N, C-alpha and C positions, 0 to 999 in steps of 0.2 A: 483869296490869297494862294489856296492850293491849286486852283484851274490856273492861275496865273504862272505858278512853278511847273506845272505840267506841261504849258505851252513852251515855257523857256527849255524843259528839259528837251521836248520832242524838236524843237527847232534847231539844236544844237546836236542832238542825238541822231534825228532822224535821217539827215544826209548821208551819215556815216553807217547805218544799219541797211539803208537802200543800197548805198555802194557793196557793203559786204554781202548781201543777199544776191547781187546781180555779178558779180566778179568772183565771190568765193564759194559761196552755198549753190548757187544755182548749178555752176561747172561741174562742182564735187558730185551732185546729185544726180546730173546727166552723165558724167564718166561711169558712176556705178549702174546706170541703166543702159547704157552699152554695153557694159561688161557682160550682159546675159544676151547679147544678138551677135550676130555676123556680121559687122561694121567694118568692111574693107571699102577704102576709097570714099567712105560716106560718113556722116555724123547723124543720118536719117535713116536708120536701119529698119527691115521688115521681118528679118529670118531671126525667129527665138531659137536660140539653141543651147539655154539653159545654162548648166555650169560647166559645159564644154570647154571654155575659154579659161576658165580657173583650171580644169585638169590639165589642159595643155600648157599653161604657164607655170604648174606644180611639177610637171613632168618634163619642162624644160631644163637641160643641164646647165644652158647659158644663164638663164634667169637666176638659178639656184647657185650657180658659183657667183654671180653678183651679188646675192644676199651676203654670200661668204665674204666677199671684199670689203663691203660696208662694214659687216661684223669686224673685221681687223682694224678697219679705219677707227671704229669708234673705240675699239680696245686701246687702241694708241693714243687718240687724241682726247677722250674724255679726262683719263686721270691725270695726264700731262698738264691740259688746261686748267684743270681745277687745282692743283697743286701750284703751279705758276701764279696763276692769278690771285689765288690766296696768300701767296708769298709777298707777292707786288702790293697787294692792298694792306698787307701788315707794316711792309716796308714804307710805302707812301704816308700811311696813315701817322705814323712816327716822327715824320719829318716836322720840323719848326719852322722851317724859312721855304719857300718856293713850293708849297704842297699843291696849289692851285696848277701851277705851272705842269709839273710831272705827270698830275692826275690828266691834263690836256693833252701832253705829249704822249702818254700810253693811249690814251682813247682815240686820238685821231685816225688811226689806222681802221677802227671799225667804221669809220665814214666812208672808207674808200670803195672802190666797187672791186668786187671779187674777180670779175673779169681781166680788168685792168692789173689789179696783184698778181693774177695767175700769169699774164704775160709777162711782168716785169719776173717774175721768179723764173720764168722758163727761158726768156731770152736775154737776161742780164746777169742772174745771180748762178743759175744751174744750168747753162745752155749746152753743156757737155762738150765745149771746146775750149781749147785755151785761153779764151778770151774773157771766159766767165769769170765772175767775181771769187767765186768761191775756189774753181781751178786756179786762178790767178795767185789766190793765197796759198793754196797747197803748192803752187808751183815753187815758191819761197823756199818752202822746206823738200824740196825735191821730189815732189808726188807727182806722177803722172797725171794728166787731165783725165778726169772720170767723166763716162757718160750716163750720168745721173739718170735720167728717164726712161732709159733704155736698157739699164743693168737690171736683170732679173734675178740673176744668183751671184751674190746676194741681192734682195730687192731694194736696192738704192732708192727706187722711185719714190718709197714712202717717205724720206727725207724731205724730198721737195713738197710732197702733198700736204704733211703735218707742218712742217714750217711755214710754208703759206698760210694755213688756216690758224695757226697758232698767232701769228703776227695779226691777222685781220680780227681776230675776236676776243685775243687775251684782254684787250682793256675794257673790253664792256663787261666780263666778267670781274675784272677788278673793282670797277665802278659799283656793282652790286655789293662786293664785299665790304667796300669803303661804307657804304652807305649803312650795311649792317653795323659794322665795327663802331661807328657814331652813335649808334642808338644802345650801344652797353652802358648802362649806368655807371659812373663813376666811383659810387660807393662800393660797388663790388670790388672793385682793383684795393682801394683802401681798406676793406675788412680783410681782403685775402693778405693785405701787408702787416696788418695788425695781428693777425693770426700767426705770423711767421711764413707766408708763402713767399719763394724767392720769385722775384721778377725774370721773366725770360719763359723757360720750358713748363714750370709748374703754374703760371698764372695763364698761360696759352693752354695747356691741357685740361686744367678744372674751371676755367672761368671764360676765357675768349671762345674756346670750340664750341662748348654747348650751347652758348649765346648764340651762334651763328647757325645751329642746327637748321633752321628754316631757309634760311639763305641759300646753305650749303647743298640742301637738297633740291631746291628750285635752280640751282645753278647745274646741278647733276644732271637733271629732268631736261632741262632746255638745251644744255650742251649734247645729251645724247640724241636729243631729235635732230638737232641741227647735224649731228654726226650722219643720220641716216638720210637727210636731206641733201646730202653734199651732190654738187654738180658742177658748178663753175670751175670751181679749180681741176676737177677730174678732166673735164670736158676740155678745158683749154691747155692744160699742161701736159696732157698724156695724148690728147689727139694731134694728127698732123696730115697732112695730103694724102698719105698712105692709109688712112683709116684710123681705128681707136682698137688699142692693145686688148686682148680680152682679159687677160690676166689682172688688169687693174680697173675694172669698168664697174661703177658701183650701179644699183638698181635704177636709178633715175636716168643714165645714161642709156642703159639697155633699153627701158623703155621708150626712150627718145627714139632710137633706132627701130624699135619695134613699130612705134605708132607713126612716126613720120621719116622713116629710113627711106633710103632710095629703091631698096627690093619691093615697095609697096607699103599702102598704109593701112595695117590693122589695128584701126582703134577700140575694136572688142577687145583683142588679147591684151592689148595694151593696158586699156582701162581695167581689166582684170587684173593685170600685175600691180595697177597703182592701187587697186583696192586691198590686194595681197598685203602690199606693202605697208599700206596705213594702218592695216589691222594690226600688223607685226609691230608696228611703232607704238601703237595704242597697248598692245600685251605687253610690250617691254616696260613701256612708261608705267603702267599698273603695278607691274611686277617690281620696278624697282621704288615706286612710291610706298608699296606694301612693306618691301624689305626695310626702307628707310622710317616706316610710320609716318607717312606725310600727313596723315588725316590728325596726328596727335602731336605735331610739333610743336605745338604751344605748353604742352604738358612737362 
């Protein structure tokens, strides 16, 4: 029986593991290998340069600036997504009717392509001309059209980038919170009611939020990693025929231009930058997990 179960396990899991190794682990390993070589316009380098690519990337002002850009994006998107997704989950979970309908409505944007959503945000909602939806609404109140993606002072382009990402991912994190809310034992609320706890803030603070701790940490970690990996909305919203503005260039966009840009394909430095970014994401994730005591969420 054990042999049959093992064969069934490898029959279902084996193809996935093979695909994961070929399309994920192998490219990651090869990228790390390339980072130690002078790999210009080739993926089969021969000139070993050691840590020169890492030193060059860490001394590159544009790369460091891009790291600052994604840090700003993470600071903006992570807390807003967390609070709004939790609020939506609490509201939807309390509904007596049409709960499945509202879950579906809020989750549907997650299935939308990031590229398509970015283009809709750029050309229809925040186009920067009087025909954009947001500018049309503002025009009703006598506000002049705003060049959303081109205004640097104040940096209004963050409104476009953050709202696009919010619309795309809010429903996913809402579903995670709803699943956690439905696992909270009902007798905890009944006991709190017998002890005199008032419905609302008291039960939320002392019962609901502590029971959501594991899910909250997972949502923060996933959201943080996704913020660091932002690419599609930045590339499609901020880029145009003239190029890409450096003031809103996240690391993945910068690495794209470094590795595959028209000025030459420097795969060695691009790979070194990717490794630096991966290590930074890992460090921040472990630090956040330590702060929230991720390994002891069940205690």
